[in-house]
C-alpha positions, 0 to 999 in steps of 0.5 A: 130517508136520512139527510145523508141519503137525500144529499146523495140523491139531490146534490143541489138541494139546499141545506136544512138551514135554508127555508124558502117561504115564497117564489120571490128571491127575498123570501130565501133566508140563509143562516150566518154559518151558511155564508161562512161556509160559502166564503170558505168554499170560494177561497179554496177554489174547489166547489163541493161535489155531489156527495159532499155533506154525508155523514159516513158511518163506515170509513170510505177510501178513494179509489178509481178502478174500472167497475162492471155492473150487471143488471136485469133489463127486460128479463135479460142481463145487461152489462154497464161499465163504469169507474169507482169513486170510493170504496168501503166494506159496506159498499162502493160509489161509482160513475156509470155509463147508464142510469140505474133506479133506486132499489135495483139489484145488480152484480158488481165486479171490480179489481182492487189495486195490487189485488190478485183477482177481481171481487164479485158480489151482489149489491143494491142501489141505495143512492142515485144522482144521474150517472153517479150511484152508491151501491150497498154490498149484499152477502159479502163473504169473509174472504172478500171483507178481508181483501178490502181490509187488507187493501184499506190498510195501505190507503187513507180514508176519506174525512168524516163529515158532520151534517149541517145544524137545523136553523130555527123558523123565521118570521117569514115562514110563520106568516106564510103558515098563517096565510095558508090557514086563512085561505082554508075556509074559503077553499072549503066553501068553494068545494061545497058550491061545486055540483056533485058528480054522479057515481058509477053504478055498483055493477060497473064498478065491480066489473072494473075492479075485477078486471083490474085485479086480474090484469095486475095478477097476470102482469105481476106473474109474468114479470116475476117469472122473467125476473127469476129466469134472468136472475138465475142466468146472472147467478149461473154466469157468476158461478161459472167465473168462480169455478174457473178461478179455483186452484187445482186440487191435484195433478192427474196422469194423462191416461186418467184424464184421457178416459174422461175426455168427452169432446176432442177437437183436432188441430188445424195443420198450419200451411207454413208447417206443411211447407217446412215438413214439420210434424211431431207431438206437442205436449201441453200443461193444462188446468181442467176446471171443475166443470170440465173446461180447459181454462189454462194452457202452457206449452211444454215441448214440441215444434214451435210452428205447431204449438199455437195450432195445438193450443187453439184446438185443446181449448175446445176440449171437454172432460167429465169433471174429475172428482176429489172426495166425491166433489168436482174439482179443478185439476192439472194434467198433461195433454199430448197432441200428435201433429202430422201433415 
């Protein structure tokens, strides 16, 4: 682990120039530049944050937007809300509503300011400090990188910080090391005086080893299966969102889409429209996703008192996927619903 990563995980850790040689406060030796740094900080009136002192290799940009983290907990996806602190092409830092562990794989979703749609990708927890985490992006697409670069062109990057130099060892530390070496022979003699412990028989040891190995294999197999199933569910949810975000590839006539209809939900006739004796056809402009779901509806014509009920029913319609060059594609079409009391 590098100094920068250790600084993120442990913000209260002293600089490398500080050396603790004993439990007494007088054993703490600070280099001169450390006092100068503390004086400058006190004069500014702003204490250093938990992520200060990190040498950044990739420019980071301060941004505060809502972040949605999806992580596997007991084999099931769990959503954790949070808010970003800074962002770059390599990853994002955020404050979350729950703690994560180093090395955990997660799915990250957020929307940059003035961006058309949200950014979704996989990431791994690289830095962790209570509720503050640093994520490294995994498999970021070229379009997503271009989106971050385009947004970064209008933002001011955070300053690049240099790590603190290491100070030489002090005489106090040399004395402590010598004292440790002096006590080593005494510890060895005390160890030789202790009575020998009787070893467990070979048969019992072999049985215990076999039982332990079998238990580890069973628990590991079950955990791997749960993780694989949960990760597949997470990927399915992410893929479904991507399908619904596709732009319609073509505009299909209503009679063609009617032959692909596999589930039709009839609208509920409003009581107010019944008293007003409203009836007629409601025409809707709809976008059918590649998986056959209705994802976007706009009214075109029809009685105003019947439009809302017709739109609520059309959202539950399902179609067989319309194929363009042999592949399922999102299309735009027109839906007509007859409304009678």
